[in-house]
C-alpha positions as CSV (number, residue, x, y, z in Angstrom):
1,M,123.2,90.4,93.6
2,N,121.1,92.8,91.6
3,Q,123.2,95.6,90.1
4,E,120.4,97.3,88.1
5,Q,120.0,101.0,88.7
6,P,116.5,102.0,90.0
7,T,114.2,104.0,87.9
8,E,112.4,107.1,89.4
9,F,110.1,106.9,92.4
10,R,106.6,105.5,91.9
11,Y,103.9,106.0,94.4
12,F,101.1,103.7,95.6
13,V,98.1,103.9,98.0
14,S,98.5,100.4,99.6
15,Y,99.7,96.8,99.2
16,S,98.1,93.5,99.1
17,G,99.0,90.0,100.4
18,I,101.5,89.0,103.0
19,K,104.4,87.6,100.9
20,L,107.6,89.4,100.0
21,P,108.2,91.4,98.0
22,L,105.2,93.5,98.8
23,K,102.6,93.8,96.0
24,L,101.9,97.5,95.8
25,V,98.4,98.5,94.5
26,N,96.6,101.6,93.3
27,E,99.5,103.6,91.8
28,I,99.1,107.4,92.1
29,T,100.9,110.4,90.7
30,E,103.4,112.5,92.6
31,D,101.0,115.5,92.2
32,S,98.4,113.7,94.3
33,L,100.6,113.2,97.3
34,N,99.6,116.5,98.8
35,N,96.2,115.0,99.4
36,R,97.5,112.0,101.3
37,N,98.8,111.4,104.8
38,T,100.1,107.9,104.1
39,Y,101.5,106.4,100.9
40,Y,104.2,103.9,99.6
41,R,107.2,105.2,97.7
42,S,109.1,102.7,95.6
43,H,112.0,102.3,93.2
44,F,111.9,99.5,90.5
45,D,114.7,98.3,88.3
46,V,114.5,98.1,84.5
47,Q,112.9,94.7,84.8
48,D,110.1,96.2,87.0
49,R,111.4,94.4,90.2
50,M,110.9,96.4,93.3
51,L,114.2,97.4,94.9
52,L,113.0,99.8,97.6
53,C,109.7,100.3,99.3
54,Q,109.1,103.0,101.9
55,K,105.9,103.6,103.8
56,V,105.7,107.4,104.2
57,V,103.4,108.8,107.0
58,Y,103.0,112.5,107.4
59,G,106.2,113.1,105.3
60,E,108.3,110.7,107.4
61,V,109.5,107.2,106.4
62,E,107.9,104.8,108.9
63,S,109.2,101.6,107.4
64,E,111.4,100.5,104.6
65,H,112.1,97.3,102.6
66,L,115.2,96.8,100.5
67,Y,115.1,93.8,98.1
68,Q,117.8,91.9,96.2
69,Y,117.1,89.2,93.6
70,Y,118.8,86.2,92.1
71,E,119.7,86.5,88.4
72,C,116.7,84.3,87.7
73,G,114.4,87.0,89.2
74,V,113.6,85.2,92.4
75,L,113.8,87.3,95.6
76,K,117.2,86.7,97.3
77,S,116.8,88.9,100.4
78,A,114.7,91.5,102.1
79,Q,116.1,94.0,104.6
80,I,113.2,95.3,106.6
81,T,113.5,98.4,108.8
82,E,110.6,99.2,111.2
83,D,110.8,101.3,114.4
84,D,114.6,101.5,114.0
85,E,114.8,97.7,114.1
86,V,116.4,96.0,111.1
87,R,115.9,92.4,110.2
88,V,117.0,90.5,107.1
89,V,115.2,87.6,105.6
90,H,117.0,85.4,103.1
91,F,115.5,83.2,100.4
92,N,116.8,80.3,98.3
93,E,116.4,80.2,94.5
94,L,113.0,78.5,94.9
95,G,111.8,81.5,96.9
96,E,111.7,79.7,100.2
97,I,112.9,81.3,103.4
98,V,116.3,80.0,104.6
């Protein structure tokens, strides 16, 4: 399990691809959030692995991903919350869904 403490929030416009963890793109500054209705807010560990990703719409968290990694850096699990429904996806050390 990843015990690294997250760094400060970072903000992004969108994400690309369909694989987990999400690949956030177009990083923006906190100062530019006033001009946006929708953005992604994330925490990364000291190894730049995403631990938390929240989609924020009109100031409210619409969805959330919590990630855990194996020591080797491969995604171990993703807890995804959308519309008050929580699902957990587990991966083996090869990155395959189990």
